[in-house]
C-alpha positions as a LaTeX table, in Angstrom:
\begin{tabular}{lrrr}
\hline
Residue & $x$ (\AA) & $y$ (\AA) & $z$ (\AA) \\
\hline
Met1 & 10.29 & $-79.29$ & $-38.87$ \\
Asn2 & 9.51 & $-76.71$ & $-41.53$ \\
Lys3 & 12.26 & $-74.13$ & $-41.93$ \\
Lys4 & 10.90 & $-71.94$ & $-44.73$ \\
Val5 & 12.25 & $-68.38$ & $-44.70$ \\
Val6 & 10.73 & $-65.32$ & $-46.43$ \\
Thr7 & 12.79 & $-62.18$ & $-47.12$ \\
Phe8 & 11.42 & $-58.87$ & $-48.42$ \\
Gly9 & 13.13 & $-55.87$ & $-50.00$ \\
Glu10 & 14.51 & $-54.27$ & $-53.15$ \\
Ile11 & 16.87 & $-55.99$ & $-55.56$ \\
Met12 & 18.85 & $-53.86$ & $-57.98$ \\
Leu13 & 20.99 & $-54.12$ & $-61.07$ \\
Arg14 & 24.60 & $-53.73$ & $-59.92$ \\
Leu15 & 26.98 & $-52.08$ & $-62.38$ \\
Ala16 & 30.58 & $-52.33$ & $-61.20$ \\
Thr17 & 33.79 & $-50.97$ & $-62.67$ \\
Pro18 & 36.25 & $-53.74$ & $-63.64$ \\
Gly19 & 38.98 & $-54.47$ & $-61.10$ \\
Tyr20 & 39.90 & $-51.34$ & $-59.16$ \\
Leu21 & 39.15 & $-48.79$ & $-61.88$ \\
Arg22 & 37.54 & $-45.49$ & $-60.92$ \\
Phe23 & 34.23 & $-44.42$ & $-62.50$ \\
Ser24 & 36.11 & $-41.85$ & $-64.58$ \\
Gln25 & 38.44 & $-44.53$ & $-65.99$ \\
Ala26 & 35.98 & $-47.31$ & $-66.78$ \\
Thr27 & 34.78 & $-47.87$ & $-70.36$ \\
Glu28 & 32.62 & $-50.87$ & $-69.42$ \\
Leu29 & 30.69 & $-52.04$ & $-66.36$ \\
Ser30 & 30.05 & $-55.56$ & $-65.07$ \\
Ala31 & 26.34 & $-56.29$ & $-64.56$ \\
Thr32 & 25.04 & $-58.50$ & $-61.74$ \\
Phe33 & 22.09 & $-58.25$ & $-59.34$ \\
Gly34 & 22.06 & $-57.56$ & $-55.61$ \\
Gly35 & 20.21 & $-56.16$ & $-52.64$ \\
Gly36 & 20.28 & $-56.80$ & $-48.89$ \\
Glu37 & 17.36 & $-59.20$ & $-48.52$ \\
Ala38 & 17.96 & $-60.97$ & $-51.84$ \\
Asn39 & 21.57 & $-61.56$ & $-50.77$ \\
Val40 & 20.32 & $-63.21$ & $-47.56$ \\
Ala41 & 17.91 & $-65.35$ & $-49.59$ \\
Val42 & 20.70 & $-66.61$ & $-51.89$ \\
Ser43 & 22.85 & $-67.55$ & $-48.88$ \\
Leu44 & 20.00 & $-69.56$ & $-47.36$ \\
Ala45 & 19.22 & $-71.31$ & $-50.67$ \\
Asn46 & 22.90 & $-72.32$ & $-50.89$ \\
Tyr47 & 22.59 & $-73.91$ & $-47.44$ \\
Gly48 & 19.52 & $-75.92$ & $-48.48$ \\
Ile49 & 16.94 & $-73.80$ & $-46.63$ \\
Pro50 & 13.67 & $-73.27$ & $-48.55$ \\
Val51 & 13.48 & $-69.51$ & $-49.08$ \\
Asp52 & 11.17 & $-67.07$ & $-50.87$ \\
Phe53 & 12.24 & $-63.56$ & $-51.84$ \\
Val54 & 9.43 & $-61.01$ & $-52.12$ \\
Thr55 & 9.84 & $-57.78$ & $-54.06$ \\
Arg56 & 8.25 & $-55.74$ & $-56.85$ \\
Leu57 & 9.94 & $-55.74$ & $-60.24$ \\
Pro58 & 9.15 & $-53.97$ & $-63.51$ \\
Lys59 & 7.33 & $-56.04$ & $-66.12$ \\
Asn60 & 10.16 & $-55.86$ & $-68.66$ \\
Asp61 & 13.25 & $-57.76$ & $-69.77$ \\
Leu62 & 15.35 & $-56.53$ & $-66.84$ \\
Gly63 & 12.72 & $-57.65$ & $-64.36$ \\
Arg64 & 12.63 & $-61.06$ & $-66.05$ \\
Ala65 & 16.43 & $-61.32$ & $-66.08$ \\
Cys66 & 16.49 & $-60.55$ & $-62.37$ \\
Thr67 & 13.87 & $-63.22$ & $-61.62$ \\
Met68 & 15.82 & $-65.78$ & $-63.70$ \\
Asp69 & 19.02 & $-64.94$ & $-61.83$ \\
Leu70 & 17.35 & $-65.56$ & $-58.46$ \\
Arg71 & 15.91 & $-68.87$ & $-59.68$ \\
Lys72 & 19.38 & $-69.96$ & $-60.76$ \\
Tyr73 & 20.42 & $-69.91$ & $-57.10$ \\
Gly74 & 17.33 & $-71.80$ & $-55.95$ \\
Val75 & 15.49 & $-68.81$ & $-54.47$ \\
Gly76 & 11.68 & $-68.98$ & $-54.62$ \\
Thr77 & 10.28 & $-66.21$ & $-56.85$ \\
Gly78 & 6.61 & $-67.20$ & $-56.94$ \\
Asn79 & 5.52 & $-64.33$ & $-54.68$ \\
Ile80 & 7.33 & $-61.54$ & $-56.56$ \\
Ile81 & 4.85 & $-58.99$ & $-57.90$ \\
Tyr82 & 5.30 & $-57.05$ & $-61.14$ \\
Gly83 & 4.55 & $-53.45$ & $-62.02$ \\
Gly84 & 5.97 & $-49.97$ & $-61.68$ \\
Glu85 & 8.43 & $-48.09$ & $-63.84$ \\
Arg86 & 11.92 & $-49.49$ & $-63.46$ \\
Leu87 & 14.52 & $-51.64$ & $-61.76$ \\
Gly88 & 16.74 & $-49.71$ & $-59.34$ \\
Val89 & 20.43 & $-49.53$ & $-60.22$ \\
Tyr90 & 23.55 & $-49.06$ & $-58.15$ \\
Phe91 & 27.02 & $-48.31$ & $-59.42$ \\
Leu92 & 30.06 & $-49.66$ & $-57.57$ \\
Glu93 & 33.66 & $-48.50$ & $-57.67$ \\
Thr94 & 35.86 & $-50.93$ & $-55.70$ \\
Gly95 & 38.45 & $-49.28$ & $-53.47$ \\
Ala96 & 42.01 & $-50.37$ & $-52.83$ \\
Val97 & 44.47 & $-49.85$ & $-49.97$ \\
Ser98 & 43.63 & $-46.40$ & $-48.50$ \\
Arg99 & 40.96 & $-45.51$ & $-51.11$ \\
Gly100 & 37.55 & $-46.72$ & $-49.99$ \\
Ser101 & 34.87 & $-48.18$ & $-52.25$ \\
Lys102 & 32.10 & $-45.90$ & $-53.55$ \\
Val103 & 28.44 & $-46.57$ & $-54.30$ \\
Val104 & 26.20 & $-44.32$ & $-56.42$ \\
Tyr105 & 22.47 & $-45.09$ & $-56.28$ \\
Asp106 & 20.05 & $-44.65$ & $-59.18$ \\
Arg107 & 16.87 & $-46.06$ & $-57.69$ \\
Ala108 & 14.33 & $-43.18$ & $-57.58$ \\
His109 & 10.84 & $-44.24$ & $-58.77$ \\
Ser110 & 11.86 & $-47.90$ & $-58.85$ \\
Ser111 & 9.16 & $-50.58$ & $-58.83$ \\
Ala112 & 10.09 & $-51.58$ & $-55.27$ \\
Ser113 & 10.00 & $-48.01$ & $-53.94$ \\
Thr114 & 6.48 & $-47.48$ & $-55.32$ \\
Ile115 & 5.06 & $-50.69$ & $-53.79$ \\
Glu116 & 1.90 & $-50.08$ & $-51.75$ \\
Val117 & 0.05 & $-51.68$ & $-48.86$ \\
Gly118 & $-2.32$ & $-54.38$ & $-50.12$ \\
Met119 & $-0.24$ & $-55.32$ & $-53.19$ \\
Val120 & 1.32 & $-58.35$ & $-51.48$ \\
Asp121 & $-0.94$ & $-61.02$ & $-49.95$ \\
Trp122 & 1.14 & $-61.48$ & $-46.79$ \\
Asp123 & $-1.32$ & $-63.99$ & $-45.38$ \\
Lys124 & $-0.57$ & $-66.28$ & $-48.33$ \\
Val125 & 3.15 & $-65.44$ & $-48.55$ \\
Leu126 & 3.81 & $-66.21$ & $-44.87$ \\
Glu127 & 1.68 & $-69.37$ & $-44.79$ \\
Gly128 & 3.92 & $-72.19$ & $-43.54$ \\
Ala129 & 6.91 & $-69.87$ & $-43.04$ \\
Gln130 & 9.04 & $-70.09$ & $-39.91$ \\
Trp131 & 11.10 & $-66.94$ & $-40.42$ \\
Phe132 & 10.68 & $-63.47$ & $-41.97$ \\
His133 & 13.65 & $-61.17$ & $-42.65$ \\
Trp134 & 13.73 & $-57.46$ & $-43.50$ \\
Thr135 & 16.39 & $-54.73$ & $-43.39$ \\
Gly136 & 16.53 & $-51.01$ & $-42.65$ \\
Ile137 & 17.16 & $-50.36$ & $-46.35$ \\
Thr138 & 13.53 & $-51.05$ & $-47.33$ \\
Pro139 & 11.88 & $-48.44$ & $-45.06$ \\
Ala140 & 14.56 & $-45.95$ & $-46.17$ \\
Ile141 & 13.59 & $-45.96$ & $-49.85$ \\
Ser142 & 10.03 & $-44.61$ & $-49.50$ \\
Gln143 & 7.15 & $-44.13$ & $-47.07$ \\
Ser144 & 5.08 & $-46.70$ & $-48.96$ \\
Ala145 & 7.89 & $-49.30$ & $-48.79$ \\
Ala146 & 8.12 & $-48.65$ & $-45.02$ \\
Asp147 & 4.34 & $-49.15$ & $-44.74$ \\
Val148 & 4.48 & $-52.47$ & $-46.62$ \\
Cys149 & 7.36 & $-53.62$ & $-44.43$ \\
Leu150 & 5.32 & $-52.85$ & $-41.32$ \\
Glu151 & 2.33 & $-54.64$ & $-42.85$ \\
Ala152 & 4.50 & $-57.76$ & $-43.32$ \\
Ile153 & 5.98 & $-57.62$ & $-39.81$ \\
Lys154 & 2.53 & $-57.34$ & $-38.22$ \\
Lys155 & 1.26 & $-60.32$ & $-40.22$ \\
Ala156 & 4.37 & $-62.33$ & $-39.25$ \\
Asn157 & 3.77 & $-61.47$ & $-35.58$ \\
Glu158 & 0.13 & $-62.60$ & $-35.91$ \\
Lys159 & 1.24 & $-65.93$ & $-37.38$ \\
Gly160 & 3.98 & $-66.57$ & $-34.82$ \\
Val161 & 6.73 & $-66.29$ & $-37.45$ \\
Thr162 & 10.20 & $-65.34$ & $-36.11$ \\
Val163 & 11.18 & $-61.88$ & $-37.44$ \\
Ser164 & 14.77 & $-60.74$ & $-37.98$ \\
Cys165 & 16.16 & $-57.39$ & $-39.05$ \\
Asp166 & 19.49 & $-55.99$ & $-40.15$ \\
Leu167 & 19.32 & $-52.31$ & $-39.12$ \\
Asn168 & 21.53 & $-51.38$ & $-42.12$ \\
Tyr169 & 21.66 & $-47.59$ & $-41.77$ \\
Arg170 & 22.24 & $-45.91$ & $-45.15$ \\
Lys171 & 22.42 & $-42.12$ & $-44.79$ \\
Asn172 & 22.24 & $-41.63$ & $-48.58$ \\
Leu173 & 18.82 & $-43.29$ & $-48.79$ \\
Trp174 & 16.69 & $-41.45$ & $-46.22$ \\
Lys175 & 15.50 & $-38.73$ & $-48.60$ \\
Tyr176 & 11.68 & $-38.69$ & $-48.47$ \\
Gly177 & 11.33 & $-36.38$ & $-45.48$ \\
Lys178 & 11.49 & $-38.71$ & $-42.51$ \\
Thr179 & 14.49 & $-39.87$ & $-40.49$ \\
Ala180 & 15.39 & $-43.44$ & $-39.57$ \\
Gly181 & 14.68 & $-42.51$ & $-35.95$ \\
Glu182 & 11.09 & $-41.58$ & $-36.83$ \\
Val183 & 10.29 & $-44.65$ & $-38.95$ \\
Met184 & 12.33 & $-47.59$ & $-37.68$ \\
Pro185 & 11.24 & $-48.04$ & $-34.03$ \\
Ala186 & 7.69 & $-49.11$ & $-34.99$ \\
Leu187 & 9.15 & $-51.83$ & $-37.23$ \\
Val188 & 11.89 & $-52.92$ & $-34.81$ \\
Ala189 & 9.20 & $-53.31$ & $-32.12$ \\
Gly190 & 7.89 & $-56.37$ & $-34.00$ \\
Thr191 & 11.33 & $-57.94$ & $-34.45$ \\
Asp192 & 12.81 & $-60.91$ & $-32.54$ \\
Ile193 & 16.45 & $-60.95$ & $-33.76$ \\
Ile194 & 18.25 & $-57.63$ & $-34.41$ \\
Leu195 & 21.57 & $-57.35$ & $-36.26$ \\
Gly196 & 23.63 & $-54.19$ & $-36.61$ \\
Asn197 & 27.04 & $-52.64$ & $-36.20$ \\
Glu198 & 28.18 & $-50.01$ & $-33.70$ \\
Glu199 & 26.90 & $-47.17$ & $-35.92$ \\
Asp200 & 23.46 & $-48.67$ & $-36.67$ \\
Ala201 & 22.16 & $-48.70$ & $-33.09$ \\
Glu202 & 23.11 & $-45.06$ & $-32.61$ \\
Lys203 & 21.91 & $-43.71$ & $-35.98$ \\
Val204 & 18.70 & $-45.74$ & $-36.14$ \\
Leu205 & 17.66 & $-46.13$ & $-32.51$ \\
Gly206 & 19.65 & $-43.41$ & $-30.73$ \\
Ile207 & 21.37 & $-45.98$ & $-28.52$ \\
Lys208 & 25.04 & $-45.50$ & $-27.55$ \\
Pro209 & 27.24 & $-47.59$ & $-25.25$ \\
Glu210 & 27.19 & $-46.31$ & $-21.67$ \\
Gly211 & 30.37 & $-45.69$ & $-19.72$ \\
Val212 & 32.66 & $-47.10$ & $-22.41$ \\
Asp213 & 35.13 & $-45.20$ & $-24.58$ \\
Ile214 & 35.04 & $-46.52$ & $-28.15$ \\
Thr215 & 37.26 & $-43.85$ & $-29.68$ \\
Gly216 & 40.49 & $-45.75$ & $-29.06$ \\
Gly217 & 40.06 & $-48.02$ & $-32.09$ \\
His218 & 39.63 & $-51.24$ & $-30.09$ \\
Val219 & 36.01 & $-51.72$ & $-29.06$ \\
Glu220 & 35.51 & $-53.61$ & $-25.82$ \\
Ala221 & 32.87 & $-56.32$ & $-25.47$ \\
Ala222 & 31.35 & $-54.30$ & $-22.60$ \\
Ala223 & 30.25 & $-51.66$ & $-25.12$ \\
Tyr224 & 28.21 & $-54.23$ & $-27.06$ \\
Glu225 & 26.67 & $-55.62$ & $-23.91$ \\
Ser226 & 25.61 & $-52.09$ & $-22.94$ \\
Val227 & 24.06 & $-51.39$ & $-26.36$ \\
Ser228 & 22.36 & $-54.81$ & $-26.48$ \\
Lys229 & 20.81 & $-54.37$ & $-23.05$ \\
Gln230 & 19.46 & $-50.95$ & $-24.05$ \\
Val231 & 18.00 & $-52.39$ & $-27.29$ \\
Met232 & 16.22 & $-55.14$ & $-25.34$ \\
Ala233 & 14.92 & $-52.64$ & $-22.78$ \\
Gln234 & 13.51 & $-50.43$ & $-25.56$ \\
Phe235 & 12.17 & $-53.38$ & $-27.60$ \\
Pro236 & 11.02 & $-56.10$ & $-25.18$ \\
Arg237 & 10.09 & $-58.49$ & $-27.99$ \\
Cys238 & 13.75 & $-58.79$ & $-28.99$ \\
Lys239 & 15.41 & $-62.06$ & $-27.94$ \\
Lys240 & 18.87 & $-61.68$ & $-29.46$ \\
Val241 & 20.98 & $-58.65$ & $-30.41$ \\
Val242 & 23.88 & $-59.42$ & $-32.74$ \\
Thr243 & 26.69 & $-57.04$ & $-33.70$ \\
Thr244 & 29.17 & $-57.42$ & $-36.54$ \\
Leu245 & 32.69 & $-56.27$ & $-35.69$ \\
Arg246 & 34.65 & $-54.94$ & $-38.64$ \\
Gly247 & 38.08 & $-53.40$ & $-38.20$ \\
Ser248 & 39.31 & $-51.59$ & $-41.31$ \\
Val249 & 43.09 & $-51.76$ & $-41.66$ \\
Ser250 & 42.69 & $-50.77$ & $-45.34$ \\
Ala251 & 40.18 & $-51.25$ & $-48.16$ \\
Asn252 & 41.78 & $-54.66$ & $-48.83$ \\
His253 & 42.48 & $-55.77$ & $-45.24$ \\
Asn254 & 39.75 & $-56.01$ & $-42.59$ \\
Ser255 & 39.45 & $-57.89$ & $-39.33$ \\
Trp256 & 36.05 & $-59.54$ & $-38.95$ \\
Ser257 & 34.12 & $-60.98$ & $-36.02$ \\
Gly258 & 30.81 & $-60.70$ & $-34.18$ \\
Val259 & 29.10 & $-60.86$ & $-30.80$ \\
Leu260 & 25.64 & $-62.10$ & $-29.77$ \\
Trp261 & 23.73 & $-61.12$ & $-26.62$ \\
Asp262 & 20.74 & $-63.27$ & $-25.63$ \\
Gly263 & 19.73 & $-61.35$ & $-22.51$ \\
Lys264 & 22.01 & $-63.39$ & $-20.25$ \\
Thr265 & 25.27 & $-64.24$ & $-22.04$ \\
Leu266 & 27.52 & $-62.34$ & $-24.43$ \\
Tyr267 & 28.89 & $-64.77$ & $-27.02$ \\
Glu268 & 32.03 & $-63.76$ & $-28.91$ \\
Ala269 & 33.14 & $-65.31$ & $-32.20$ \\
Pro270 & 36.74 & $-65.85$ & $-33.31$ \\
Thr271 & 38.31 & $-62.93$ & $-35.23$ \\
Tyr272 & 39.41 & $-63.47$ & $-38.83$ \\
Gln273 & 42.01 & $-61.37$ & $-40.63$ \\
Ile274 & 40.78 & $-60.91$ & $-44.20$ \\
Thr275 & 43.95 & $-59.70$ & $-45.88$ \\
His276 & 43.00 & $-59.74$ & $-49.57$ \\
Ile277 & 39.39 & $-58.66$ & $-49.96$ \\
Val278 & 37.88 & $-59.48$ & $-53.35$ \\
Asp279 & 34.45 & $-57.89$ & $-52.72$ \\
Arg280 & 33.08 & $-56.76$ & $-49.37$ \\
Val281 & 29.66 & $-55.67$ & $-50.65$ \\
Gly282 & 27.09 & $-58.05$ & $-49.17$ \\
Gly283 & 29.37 & $-58.95$ & $-46.25$ \\
Gly284 & 26.75 & $-58.08$ & $-43.64$ \\
Asp285 & 24.03 & $-59.90$ & $-45.61$ \\
Ser286 & 26.18 & $-63.04$ & $-45.78$ \\
Phe287 & 26.57 & $-62.78$ & $-41.99$ \\
Met288 & 22.78 & $-62.56$ & $-41.61$ \\
Gly289 & 22.23 & $-65.51$ & $-43.95$ \\
Gly290 & 24.69 & $-67.56$ & $-41.92$ \\
Leu291 & 23.09 & $-66.46$ & $-38.65$ \\
Ile292 & 19.56 & $-67.41$ & $-39.75$ \\
Tyr293 & 20.84 & $-70.80$ & $-40.96$ \\
Gly294 & 22.71 & $-71.28$ & $-37.66$ \\
Leu295 & 19.77 & $-70.35$ & $-35.44$ \\
Leu296 & 17.41 & $-72.61$ & $-37.44$ \\
Thr297 & 19.87 & $-75.52$ & $-37.43$ \\
Trp298 & 21.21 & $-75.22$ & $-33.87$ \\
Pro299 & 18.45 & $-73.34$ & $-32.01$ \\
Asp300 & 20.01 & $-74.15$ & $-28.63$ \\
Asp301 & 23.61 & $-73.32$ & $-29.56$ \\
Ser302 & 23.99 & $-69.55$ & $-30.03$ \\
Gln303 & 27.79 & $-69.85$ & $-30.03$ \\
Lys304 & 27.80 & $-72.26$ & $-32.97$ \\
Ala305 & 25.24 & $-70.15$ & $-34.88$ \\
Leu306 & 27.36 & $-67.03$ & $-34.36$ \\
Asn307 & 30.58 & $-68.81$ & $-35.36$ \\
Phe308 & 28.89 & $-70.07$ & $-38.55$ \\
Ala309 & 27.71 & $-66.54$ & $-39.42$ \\
Val310 & 31.19 & $-65.04$ & $-38.99$ \\
Ala311 & 32.92 & $-67.81$ & $-40.96$ \\
Ala312 & 30.33 & $-67.60$ & $-43.77$ \\
Ser313 & 30.77 & $-63.85$ & $-44.12$ \\
Cys314 & 34.56 & $-64.17$ & $-43.93$ \\
Leu315 & 34.34 & $-66.39$ & $-47.04$ \\
Lys316 & 32.01 & $-63.89$ & $-48.76$ \\
His317 & 34.83 & $-61.34$ & $-48.83$ \\
Thr318 & 36.62 & $-63.66$ & $-51.28$ \\
Ile319 & 33.71 & $-63.83$ & $-53.73$ \\
Tyr320 & 32.88 & $-61.30$ & $-56.45$ \\
Gly321 & 29.31 & $-59.98$ & $-56.56$ \\
Asp322 & 26.67 & $-59.38$ & $-53.89$ \\
Phe323 & 25.81 & $-63.06$ & $-53.37$ \\
Asn324 & 27.70 & $-65.38$ & $-51.02$ \\
Gln325 & 28.12 & $-68.50$ & $-53.13$ \\
Val326 & 29.42 & $-70.97$ & $-50.56$ \\
Thr327 & 28.23 & $-74.30$ & $-49.17$ \\
Val328 & 27.66 & $-75.43$ & $-45.58$ \\
Asp329 & 30.67 & $-77.76$ & $-45.91$ \\
Glu330 & 32.96 & $-74.88$ & $-46.94$ \\
Val331 & 31.80 & $-72.75$ & $-43.99$ \\
Glu332 & 32.20 & $-75.61$ & $-41.52$ \\
Lys333 & 35.69 & $-76.33$ & $-42.86$ \\
Leu334 & 36.70 & $-72.74$ & $-42.08$ \\
Met335 & 34.96 & $-72.93$ & $-38.68$ \\
Gly336 & 37.07 & $-76.01$ & $-37.99$ \\
Gly337 & 40.23 & $-74.00$ & $-38.48$ \\
Asp338 & 41.16 & $-74.76$ & $-42.10$ \\
Ala339 & 41.90 & $-71.37$ & $-43.62$ \\
Ser340 & 44.69 & $-72.67$ & $-45.85$ \\
Gly341 & 42.88 & $-72.09$ & $-49.16$ \\
Arg342 & 44.56 & $-75.21$ & $-50.58$ \\
Val343 & 43.24 & $-76.76$ & $-53.79$ \\
Ala344 & 40.55 & $-79.38$ & $-53.11$ \\
Arg345 & 41.14 & $-82.30$ & $-55.51$ \\
\hline
\end{tabular}
């Protein structure tokens, strides 16, 4: 069975302060690449799934460096298009204890944000694909990026390709005059698997849990079932609603789990205590990469797919950079209960 996955979105240059330095203290920045859909693609390539990442990059040395970096991880770059002014940049200051991390975006007029309908031959790109993934970040960067995303979703629907989305609400990105609530529903309508957290469903789709108090800090499973049912009622194409559960004890210590609703059953994953976070950026993307791998590998075992996603993203919190550089064996070892971190030799 063919399991080719296509992801589409913007990849950026990531410039991070060393260690836990603040922007005002740093005299140098560490350069890597990252972006929601590219992060998912790298995860899938690590797990041996054939994956293509589609974006638009500038035709310059930074664009080439970015393409080379993706190739290094085994991500297909043959459908990337080139043009536009620049590569988007984001700056990261990593938080510690009670000081949260900060992100500053510098992505206006990027090549990806000025992509236009017709530039990508989606018929060709999606030929032979089984899965297409997008996130709520892409339609947030510009109207034209939202239009291209919709173009891709419609083509995927035509071809019978499974479509997944991470709602990924980013309030700092919706700047071009439309709200997430105005743009996103048309795209979500063509989506089969929807991932989000408790804030995403409310901010993007206006859906809140009914009859459940979530202000007490501990969120009951009933709240997620309520939200999931409302999502499915509003978007009948949707077959699974998945929610990541992050509890923030501090910037370095989070609890991490997830739930999956398939219309009949609410599956709950084990909860991990991540006590020494190295880098949480890309945590949700690593969950999505694990979920897509799990649903492709065990299509009839939602519990196992969910458990794989949570374990994979738990490991991501120990890895510097946006990309989750772990193997299937490492994820399955953690799923099996080995969280010792002992030296393998």
